[in-house]
C-alpha positions in Angstrom: -52.7 -28.9 -2.7 -51.3 -26.6 0.1 -48.8 -29.2 1.5 -47.2 -29.9 -1.9 -46.8 -26.1 -2.6 -45.4 -25.7 0.9 -42.7 -28.4 0.3 -41.9 -27.0 -3.1 -41.2 -23.5 -1.5 -39.4 -25.0 1.5 -37.2 -27.0 -0.9 -36.4 -24.0 -3.0 -35.5 -22.0 0.2 -33.3 -24.8 1.4 -31.5 -25.0 -2.0 -31.0 -21.2 -2.0 -29.6 -21.3 1.5 -27.3 -24.1 0.7 -26.0 -22.3 -2.4 -25.1 -19.3 -0.4 -23.2 -21.3 2.2 -20.8 -23.3 0.0 -18.0 -25.1 1.7 -14.8 -26.8 0.7 -13.8 -30.0 2.6 -10.1 -30.6 3.1 -9.2 -33.8 5.0 -12.5 -33.7 6.9 -12.3 -30.0 7.8 -15.0 -27.8 6.2 -13.9 -24.3 5.1 -16.4 -21.7 3.9 -15.7 -20.5 0.4 -16.2 -16.9 1.6 -16.2 -15.3 5.0 -16.7 -11.8 6.5 -13.9 -10.1 8.4 -14.7 -6.7 9.9 -17.3 -6.0 7.2 -15.1 -7.1 4.3 -15.9 -10.2 2.3 -12.9 -12.5 1.9 -12.7 -15.5 -0.5 -10.9 -18.8 0.1 -7.7 -18.4 -1.9 -6.6 -21.9 -1.2 -6.5 -24.7 1.4 -4.4 -27.7 2.1 -2.9 -30.1 4.6 0.4 -29.6 6.5 2.3 -32.9 6.6 5.1 -33.8 8.9 6.7 -36.9 7.2 3.6 -39.0 6.4 1.5 -37.6 9.2 -1.3 -35.0 8.7 -0.7 -32.2 11.2 -3.3 -29.6 10.3 -5.5 -28.1 7.6 -4.9 -24.5 6.6 -7.0 -22.1 4.7 -6.0 -18.6 3.3 -8.7 -16.0 2.9 -8.1 -12.8 0.9 -10.2 -10.0 -0.6 -9.2 -11.2 -4.1 -7.5 -14.3 -5.4 -3.7 -14.3 -5.4 -1.3 -16.8 -7.1 2.0 -15.7 -5.7 3.3 -14.7 -2.2 3.9 -11.2 -3.6 0.2 -10.9 -4.6 -0.8 -12.2 -1.1 1.3 -9.5 0.5 0.0 -6.8 -1.9 -3.7 -7.9 -1.5 -5.7 -5.0 0.0 -7.9 -5.2 3.1 -8.2 -7.8 5.8 -6.6 -11.3 5.4 -7.0 -14.5 7.4 -5.1 -17.7 7.8 -7.1 -20.4 9.6 -5.6 -23.6 11.0 -7.5 -26.7 12.2 -5.6 -29.5 14.0 -5.7 -33.0 12.5 -3.6 -34.4 15.3 -2.9 -33.4 18.9 0.2 -31.2 19.2 2.1 -29.6 22.1 1.3 -25.9 21.7 4.6 -24.7 23.0 6.4 -26.8 20.3 4.1 -25.3 17.7 5.0 -21.8 18.9 8.7 -22.7 18.5 8.1 -24.1 15.0 6.4 -20.9 14.0 9.3 -18.8 15.3 11.8 -21.0 13.4 9.6 -20.8 10.3 9.5 -17.0 10.5 13.3 -16.8 11.0 14.0 -19.2 8.1 12.1 -16.9 5.7 13.6 -13.5 6.7 17.0 -11.9 6.8 18.5 -11.6 10.3 18.1 -7.9 10.6 14.4 -7.9 9.7 13.8 -10.9 12.1 15.6 -9.2 15.0 13.1 -6.2 14.8 10.2 -8.7 15.3 11.7 -10.6 18.2 9.4 -9.0 20.9 6.3 -10.1 18.8 7.8 -13.5 18.1 8.3 -14.1 21.8 4.8 -13.0 22.6 3.4 -15.3 19.8 5.3 -18.2 21.3 3.9 -17.4 24.7 0.4 -17.4 23.4 0.8 -20.9 22.2 2.7 -22.1 25.3 -0.2 -20.9 27.4 -2.5 -23.3 25.7 -0.4 -26.4 26.5 -2.0 -28.6 23.8 -4.1 -28.2 20.7 -6.4 -31.2 20.2 -7.8 -32.7 17.0 -10.5 -30.4 15.6 -9.4 -27.3 17.6 -8.4 -24.3 15.6 -6.8 -20.9 15.6 -6.7 -18.1 13.1 -4.5 -15.2 12.3 -6.2 -12.1 11.0 -4.6 -9.0 9.4 -6.9 -6.0 9.8 -5.6 -2.7 8.4 -5.4 0.0 11.0 -5.7 -2.6 13.8 -2.9 -5.2 13.2 -2.5 -8.9 13.5 -5.1 -10.6 15.7 -4.5 -14.1 16.9 -7.6 -16.1 17.9 -7.1 -19.5 19.6 -10.1 -21.8 20.2 -12.4 -18.9 19.5 -10.8 -16.5 21.9 -8.8 -13.4 20.9 -5.3 -13.6 22.5 -4.2 -10.2 23.9 -3.6 -7.0 22.0 -3.1 -7.0 18.2 0.5 -7.1 16.8 0.6 -3.6 15.2 3.4 -4.0 12.6 2.3 -5.2 9.1 5.7 -6.8 8.9 4.7 -9.2 11.6 1.7 -10.6 9.7 3.8 -10.9 6.5 6.5 -12.7 8.5 3.9 -15.2 9.8 2.7 -15.8 6.2 6.3 -16.5 5.3 6.0 -19.7 7.4 3.6 -21.1 4.7 4.4 -18.9 1.7 8.1 -18.0 2.1 11.1 -19.2 0.1 11.5 -22.0 2.7 7.9 -22.9 3.6 6.9 -25.4 6.2 5.4 -27.6 3.5 5.8 -27.0 -0.3 2.6 -28.8 -1.2 0.7 -26.7 1.3 2.2 -23.5 -0.1 1.0 -24.5 -3.6 -2.4 -25.3 -2.2 -2.8 -22.0 -0.3 -1.8 -20.2 -3.5 -4.7 -22.0 -5.3 -2.7 -24.5 -7.3 -4.7 -27.6 -8.2 -3.1 -30.9 -7.3 
């Protein structure tokens, strides 16, 4: 009698644990449906794949304190925010840094972009220092109010935070701006169902 009761309880505990740790799988990459950033629970707003021609480049996931369906709602969302990127193919990190710079520039007016050039150069250097990002490696970009934008590559925080809120919003423009890197990915990050 004891063993069957034990297995019943163990099964119920396993089921409860699994229910609390729900994940979404996008192109083989598992993303938690909610995470904690600096004591704030964030929900997965949307996730998708960045394509270059027909090739899958990376999986991206956007976490916010509450769901947002437009870029303006993402910008206005209170509290911390996170963009997570997991590579689906090997890429030269220096080239990725240049693409990010171009993506920011393509989604801002020249005067606003010129104010962010020191941060843009520093961001490019962060990626150049890593040489390559391999399949399965990831990085994340966090916005933490009162602290700034924190870039973490392969699990390690990269230098001091970027203090200006405009810098994080400019980075989000790469994916959510008027000229996004990938329109389907923009829709996916904003929670659109395909």
